[in-house]
C-alpha positions as CSV (number, residue, x, y, z in Angstrom):
1,M,23.2,-26.1,50.3
2,A,23.7,-28.1,47.0
3,T,25.0,-26.0,44.1
4,I,24.4,-26.8,40.1
5,K,26.4,-26.0,37.1
6,L,25.7,-26.3,33.6
7,K,28.3,-28.4,31.8
8,F,28.8,-29.4,28.2
9,R,30.2,-32.8,26.9
10,P,31.3,-32.6,23.2
11,S,30.5,-35.8,20.9
12,S,33.3,-38.0,20.5
13,I,32.5,-38.0,16.8
14,P,33.4,-34.9,15.0
15,G,30.8,-32.3,13.5
16,K,28.1,-33.9,15.7
17,E,26.1,-32.4,18.3
18,G,27.2,-32.5,21.9
19,V,24.9,-32.6,25.1
20,L,24.3,-30.5,28.1
21,V,24.1,-31.7,31.8
22,Y,23.5,-30.2,35.0
23,Q,26.4,-30.9,37.6
24,V,24.8,-31.3,41.1
25,T,27.4,-30.6,44.0
26,Q,26.2,-31.7,47.5
27,A,28.7,-32.5,50.4
28,H,31.6,-33.0,47.8
29,V,29.9,-35.6,45.6
30,I,28.9,-34.6,42.3
31,K,26.0,-36.4,40.4
32,Q,24.6,-35.3,36.9
33,I,21.2,-34.5,35.1
34,K,20.7,-34.9,31.5
35,T,18.9,-31.9,30.2
36,G,18.1,-33.8,26.6
37,C,19.3,-30.4,25.2
38,K,22.2,-30.3,22.2
39,L,24.7,-28.0,21.1
40,F,27.6,-27.7,18.2
41,E,30.7,-27.5,20.1
42,E,31.7,-24.0,19.0
43,E,28.4,-22.8,20.3
44,W,29.7,-23.0,23.8
45,N,31.9,-20.9,25.2
46,S,33.0,-21.4,29.1
47,G,29.4,-21.3,29.9
48,D,27.9,-19.4,27.3
49,I,25.5,-20.3,24.8
50,H,25.8,-17.9,21.6
51,V,24.8,-18.4,18.0
52,V,26.9,-19.0,15.3
53,T,25.2,-19.6,12.2
54,P,21.7,-17.3,11.4
55,S,19.8,-20.6,10.9
56,R,20.1,-21.6,14.5
57,E,19.2,-18.7,16.1
58,E,15.8,-19.6,16.7
59,Y,16.7,-23.1,18.4
60,I,19.2,-21.5,20.5
61,K,16.8,-19.0,21.9
62,D,14.2,-21.5,22.5
63,L,16.8,-23.5,24.0
64,K,17.9,-21.1,26.4
65,I,14.3,-20.8,27.7
66,E,14.1,-24.9,28.6
67,L,17.3,-24.5,30.1
68,A,16.2,-21.7,32.3
69,E,13.3,-23.8,33.1
70,K,15.0,-26.6,33.8
71,E,17.5,-24.7,36.4
72,K,14.5,-23.0,38.0
73,R,13.0,-26.6,38.5
74,I,16.4,-27.9,40.3
75,H,16.9,-24.8,42.5
76,Y,13.3,-25.3,43.2
77,I,14.0,-28.9,44.5
78,I,16.8,-28.0,46.5
79,K,15.1,-25.6,48.3
80,V,12.3,-28.1,49.3
81,L,14.9,-30.5,50.3
82,E,16.5,-27.8,52.4
83,Q,13.1,-26.8,53.8
84,T,12.3,-30.5,54.8
85,L,15.2,-32.5,55.3
86,Q,18.0,-32.1,57.8
87,A,20.2,-34.1,55.4
88,Y,20.0,-34.9,51.8
89,T,22.3,-35.9,49.2
90,A,23.0,-35.2,45.5
91,E,21.5,-38.2,44.4
92,D,18.2,-37.0,46.1
93,V,18.5,-34.2,44.1
94,I,18.7,-36.6,40.8
95,K,15.2,-38.5,42.4
96,A,13.1,-35.4,42.7
97,Y,14.0,-34.4,39.5
98,M,13.7,-37.6,37.6
99,S,11.1,-39.2,39.7
100,P,8.7,-36.5,41.8
101,E,7.0,-37.9,44.5
102,R,3.8,-36.2,46.3
103,Q,5.6,-33.1,47.4
104,Y,6.8,-32.4,44.3
105,D,3.4,-32.9,42.5
106,T,3.5,-31.1,39.0
107,L,0.6,-29.1,38.3
108,F,-0.6,-30.5,34.9
109,T,-0.8,-34.0,36.8
110,F,-2.3,-32.5,40.1
111,T,-5.1,-30.7,37.7
112,K,-5.7,-34.2,35.7
113,N,-6.3,-35.4,39.1
114,V,-8.5,-33.0,40.5
115,I,-10.5,-33.1,37.3
116,A,-10.8,-37.1,37.2
117,S,-12.3,-36.3,40.7
118,L,-14.6,-33.9,39.9
119,N,-16.0,-35.7,37.2
120,T,-16.4,-39.0,39.4
121,I,-18.7,-36.9,41.9
122,G,-20.5,-35.8,39.0
123,K,-19.4,-32.0,38.6
124,T,-19.1,-32.7,34.6
125,R,-19.4,-28.5,34.1
126,T,-16.8,-27.8,36.8
127,A,-14.7,-30.6,35.2
128,E,-14.5,-28.8,31.5
129,T,-14.0,-25.7,32.8
130,Y,-10.6,-27.3,34.9
131,N,-9.6,-29.3,31.7
132,N,-10.3,-26.2,29.1
133,T,-8.1,-24.2,31.4
134,L,-5.6,-26.8,31.8
135,N,-5.4,-26.9,27.8
136,S,-5.1,-23.6,27.4
137,F,-1.8,-23.1,30.3
138,M,-0.5,-26.2,28.5
139,R,-0.6,-24.4,25.2
140,F,1.0,-21.4,27.1
141,R,3.5,-23.8,28.4
142,N,4.4,-25.1,24.9
143,G,3.4,-28.6,26.8
144,R,6.2,-27.9,29.6
145,D,5.1,-29.2,33.0
146,L,6.3,-27.6,36.0
147,F,6.1,-28.4,40.1
148,I,3.2,-26.4,42.0
149,G,5.9,-24.5,44.0
150,E,7.3,-23.3,40.9
151,L,4.0,-21.4,40.1
152,D,5.1,-17.9,40.3
153,S,3.8,-14.2,39.8
154,E,6.2,-14.4,37.1
155,I,4.7,-17.3,35.2
156,V,0.9,-16.2,36.2
157,E,1.8,-12.4,34.3
158,A,3.2,-14.1,31.8
159,Y,0.2,-16.5,31.0
160,E,-2.3,-13.3,31.6
161,T,-0.3,-11.1,28.8
162,Y,-0.5,-14.6,26.6
163,I,-4.3,-14.9,27.3
164,I,-4.9,-10.8,26.6
165,K,-2.0,-10.1,24.1
166,T,-1.3,-13.0,22.1
167,L,-5.1,-14.8,22.2
168,G,-6.2,-11.3,22.0
169,L,-9.0,-12.1,24.3
170,K,-10.7,-10.1,26.5
171,K,-10.0,-9.5,30.2
172,N,-13.1,-11.3,31.8
173,T,-11.8,-14.3,29.6
174,S,-8.3,-13.6,31.3
175,S,-9.8,-13.5,34.9
176,F,-12.0,-16.7,34.2
177,Y,-8.9,-18.6,33.6
178,M,-6.6,-16.8,36.4
179,G,-9.5,-17.7,38.6
180,I,-9.7,-21.4,37.9
181,L,-5.6,-21.5,37.8
182,R,-5.8,-19.9,41.4
183,A,-8.7,-22.7,42.6
184,I,-6.5,-25.5,41.3
185,Y,-3.5,-24.0,43.2
186,N,-5.3,-23.3,46.4
187,R,-6.4,-26.9,46.5
188,A,-2.7,-27.6,46.1
189,V,-2.2,-25.5,49.0
190,D,-4.9,-26.9,51.6
191,K,-3.2,-30.2,50.6
192,G,-0.2,-29.3,51.8
193,L,1.8,-29.6,48.7
194,V,3.3,-26.2,48.5
195,M,3.1,-22.9,50.8
196,N,1.2,-20.1,49.4
197,T,3.4,-17.6,48.4
198,N,0.3,-15.4,46.3
199,P,1.4,-15.8,42.7
200,F,-1.8,-14.4,41.8
201,K,-1.3,-10.8,43.3
202,N,-0.6,-8.7,40.3
203,V,-3.2,-10.3,38.0
204,F,-6.8,-9.5,37.0
205,T,-9.3,-11.8,38.8
206,G,-12.4,-9.6,39.1
207,M,-14.8,-9.2,36.9
208,D,-14.7,-6.1,34.1
209,K,-18.2,-4.6,33.1
210,T,-19.8,-7.1,30.6
211,I,-19.5,-5.9,27.1
212,K,-22.8,-5.3,25.3
213,R,-24.0,-8.3,24.4
214,A,-27.8,-7.2,23.7
215,I,-29.9,-6.9,20.6
216,D,-33.2,-4.7,20.4
217,V,-37.0,-5.7,19.9
218,N,-36.7,-4.9,16.2
219,S,-33.8,-7.1,15.6
220,I,-35.5,-9.6,17.7
221,H,-38.4,-9.5,15.3
222,R,-36.3,-9.4,12.1
223,I,-34.7,-12.8,13.3
224,I,-38.4,-14.2,13.5
225,M,-39.4,-13.3,10.1
226,L,-36.4,-14.4,8.4
227,D,-37.4,-17.4,6.0
228,F,-34.9,-20.3,6.5
229,S,-37.2,-22.9,5.2
230,D,-34.3,-24.1,2.7
231,I,-31.5,-23.6,5.2
232,R,-32.2,-26.2,8.3
233,R,-29.0,-25.4,10.2
234,Y,-29.2,-21.5,10.0
235,D,-33.5,-22.7,11.1
236,F,-32.4,-24.6,13.5
237,A,-30.1,-22.2,15.0
238,R,-32.8,-19.1,15.0
239,D,-35.2,-21.7,16.8
240,M,-33.1,-22.4,19.6
241,F,-32.1,-18.8,20.0
242,L,-35.5,-17.8,20.1
243,F,-36.5,-20.8,22.3
244,S,-33.9,-19.3,24.9
245,F,-35.0,-16.0,24.4
246,Y,-39.0,-16.9,24.9
247,T,-37.8,-18.9,27.9
248,R,-36.6,-15.6,29.5
249,G,-32.7,-16.6,28.7
250,M,-32.3,-19.9,29.3
251,S,-29.1,-21.3,29.1
252,F,-28.3,-23.6,26.2
253,V,-27.2,-26.4,28.5
254,D,-30.4,-26.2,30.1
255,M,-32.4,-26.3,26.9
256,A,-30.2,-29.3,26.1
257,F,-31.5,-31.2,29.1
258,L,-35.2,-30.5,29.5
259,K,-37.5,-33.2,29.5
260,K,-40.8,-33.7,28.2
261,K,-41.7,-34.8,31.9
262,D,-40.6,-31.1,32.9
263,L,-43.5,-29.5,31.1
264,K,-47.0,-30.1,33.0
265,N,-49.7,-28.4,33.0
266,G,-48.9,-25.2,31.3
267,I,-45.4,-24.8,33.5
268,L,-42.3,-25.7,32.6
269,S,-40.1,-26.4,35.5
270,Y,-36.3,-27.0,35.5
271,K,-33.2,-26.5,37.9
272,R,-30.7,-24.4,36.5
273,Q,-27.1,-26.4,35.8
274,K,-25.1,-23.9,37.0
275,S,-27.0,-23.0,40.5
276,G,-29.0,-26.0,40.9
277,Q,-31.9,-23.2,41.2
278,Q,-35.8,-24.5,40.5
279,L,-36.9,-22.1,37.9
280,F,-40.8,-21.9,36.8
281,I,-42.3,-20.7,33.2
282,H,-45.6,-20.3,32.1
283,W,-45.6,-22.1,28.4
284,E,-46.5,-20.0,25.8
285,N,-47.6,-20.8,22.1
286,C,-44.4,-19.5,20.7
287,M,-42.5,-22.0,22.8
288,Q,-44.7,-24.7,21.7
289,H,-44.4,-23.8,17.8
290,I,-40.4,-24.7,18.2
291,V,-41.2,-27.3,19.6
292,D,-43.7,-28.6,17.1
293,K,-41.4,-28.4,14.5
294,Y,-39.1,-31.4,15.3
295,D,-39.6,-35.2,15.7
296,T,-38.6,-36.0,19.4
297,D,-41.1,-38.9,19.6
298,N,-38.9,-41.4,20.6
299,S,-36.6,-39.2,22.6
300,P,-37.3,-38.4,26.6
301,Y,-36.3,-34.8,25.8
302,L,-38.0,-31.9,25.0
303,L,-35.2,-30.5,22.3
304,P,-33.6,-32.1,19.6
305,I,-30.3,-31.0,20.6
306,I,-29.3,-34.6,22.6
307,T,-30.6,-37.1,19.6
308,K,-28.7,-40.3,20.5
309,I,-29.9,-41.3,24.0
310,G,-27.1,-42.5,26.2
311,T,-23.9,-41.9,24.0
312,N,-22.3,-39.3,25.7
313,E,-24.8,-36.8,26.1
314,R,-22.3,-34.0,27.2
315,K,-20.1,-34.4,24.1
316,Q,-23.4,-34.1,21.8
317,Y,-24.4,-30.9,23.8
318,L,-20.8,-29.3,23.3
319,S,-20.8,-29.9,19.8
320,K,-24.2,-28.7,19.3
321,I,-23.5,-25.6,21.0
322,H,-20.4,-24.7,19.0
323,N,-22.3,-25.1,15.4
324,V,-25.3,-23.3,16.7
325,N,-23.4,-20.4,18.0
326,R,-21.2,-20.4,14.4
327,N,-24.6,-20.3,12.7
328,L,-26.0,-17.9,14.7
329,Q,-23.0,-15.3,13.9
330,E,-23.8,-16.2,10.5
331,I,-27.1,-15.0,10.6
332,G,-26.2,-11.8,12.2
333,H,-23.9,-10.9,9.6
334,L,-26.8,-11.1,7.3
335,L,-28.4,-8.8,9.3
336,G,-25.9,-6.5,9.5
337,L,-25.7,-6.9,13.3
338,E,-22.9,-5.0,15.1
339,L,-22.2,-7.4,17.5
340,P,-21.5,-11.4,17.0
341,L,-24.7,-13.4,17.5
342,T,-24.6,-16.3,19.9
343,M,-27.1,-18.0,22.4
344,Y,-25.4,-15.8,25.2
345,V,-27.1,-12.7,23.2
346,A,-30.5,-14.2,23.7
347,R,-30.5,-14.0,27.8
348,H,-28.6,-10.8,27.6
349,S,-31.4,-8.8,25.2
350,W,-34.0,-10.5,27.3
351,A,-32.8,-8.7,30.2
352,N,-32.3,-5.3,28.2
353,I,-35.8,-5.4,26.9
354,A,-37.1,-6.3,30.1
355,Y,-35.3,-3.2,31.5
356,N,-36.2,-0.8,29.0
357,N,-40.0,-1.7,29.4
358,N,-39.8,-0.5,33.2
359,I,-39.8,-4.1,34.7
360,P,-37.8,-3.8,38.3
361,I,-34.7,-5.2,38.4
362,S,-35.8,-7.9,41.1
363,V,-37.9,-9.3,38.8
364,I,-35.5,-9.4,36.2
365,S,-33.0,-10.8,38.4
366,E,-35.4,-13.5,39.7
367,G,-36.3,-14.8,35.9
368,L,-33.0,-15.1,34.9
369,G,-32.3,-17.0,37.9
370,H,-29.5,-15.2,39.5
371,D,-28.5,-15.5,43.0
372,S,-28.4,-11.9,43.7
373,E,-29.2,-8.8,42.1
374,K,-25.9,-7.8,42.0
375,T,-25.1,-10.1,38.9
376,T,-28.1,-8.6,37.3
377,R,-26.7,-5.1,37.7
378,I,-23.5,-6.1,35.8
379,Y,-25.6,-7.3,33.5
380,L,-27.8,-3.9,32.7
381,S,-25.0,-1.4,33.6
382,S,-23.1,-2.5,30.3
383,L,-26.2,-3.1,28.1
384,N,-27.8,0.2,28.6
385,A,-25.3,3.3,27.9
386,N,-28.1,4.8,25.6
387,K,-30.7,4.9,28.3
388,I,-28.0,6.7,30.8
389,D,-27.2,9.1,28.2
390,D,-30.9,10.2,27.7
391,A,-31.3,10.7,31.4
392,N,-28.2,12.8,31.5
393,R,-29.5,14.8,28.3
394,M,-32.8,15.3,30.3
395,I,-31.1,16.7,33.4
396,L,-29.0,18.7,31.3
397,E,-32.3,20.0,29.7
398,F,-33.4,20.9,33.2
399,V,-30.2,22.8,34.4
400,R,-30.4,24.7,31.0
401,N,-34.0,25.8,31.4
402,G,-33.4,26.6,35.0
403,K,-36.4,24.0,36.0
């Protein structure tokens, strides 16, 4: 098996940094891999890198991390060569390191190719989630790519810690990113690029109970009654929130692509972009009131979310949802709401209010367009702690009274 050793090459110019290289030895032949890393001669001591001046401490720390990853990559290449070739040379190791071939596909490159394929077949939303995950993982890695086979449980666990502890995001958000990253990894496994070593075995990829994202009837009424005639951005955000609530929690992406032809004979029909499920909604006066407020005469769309037809409509939708959610949160602060007001709150609130008015879960599930009642129950299990508390209080009262 090939061996590697870190070597220091001092500069011929006094006082200038020298360079670090990896020496690869196989069958008595020695080759070198340039690391691009530099050190002063006094910072190198027989294979050990140490801090001489405090101002270089952070640099040395980052340097050691970078070198550890480079060494890990070289060891991975040697491992693959040992498994796939009866004989290989030190030059083969160098070539694989400098110019990765198919069997050494890097995670960033492979993911970008998957995203391009998804866009080609029209799966733009899936492509966006993959792209968001890639960007998140690239930030975690500080832009340092890695071979797919290098993705191990240690890196995955560190990424989970980064999401939850460093970024302060919730377990469900971490689970979302982990699920996408695992899907990318599984694609590589299916293509025979790597063997499945189950690097996700120690991280959470399930669904935690959804945090409370619903407001009550009184809060909805307060939102309706707010006068934003002088603040157009608040007025628009409030209207989009209410339209979603009025239409049984319709998602913003479905609202954005609603067309006027989807409304016929008092029935609004549309397909959920998330699932492809066809939904039908009876058209009410409150919905018409919102539509009438906006000039969409020259647009095929029902709502003024996409305003430049044929010009990167997806980008327009993403920009609008960002602005609407930001403005809704400001409205929530004005009302003194305990939770951040977003478009998603409209969907949860509709489900919560329906449940509190004794509408069967099966009906709520169908109204939301859920594939199963299980998803609806996840919504409701987190939304109705008070209802459960009331039931428990009633039971305890029965026990106390001996009834």
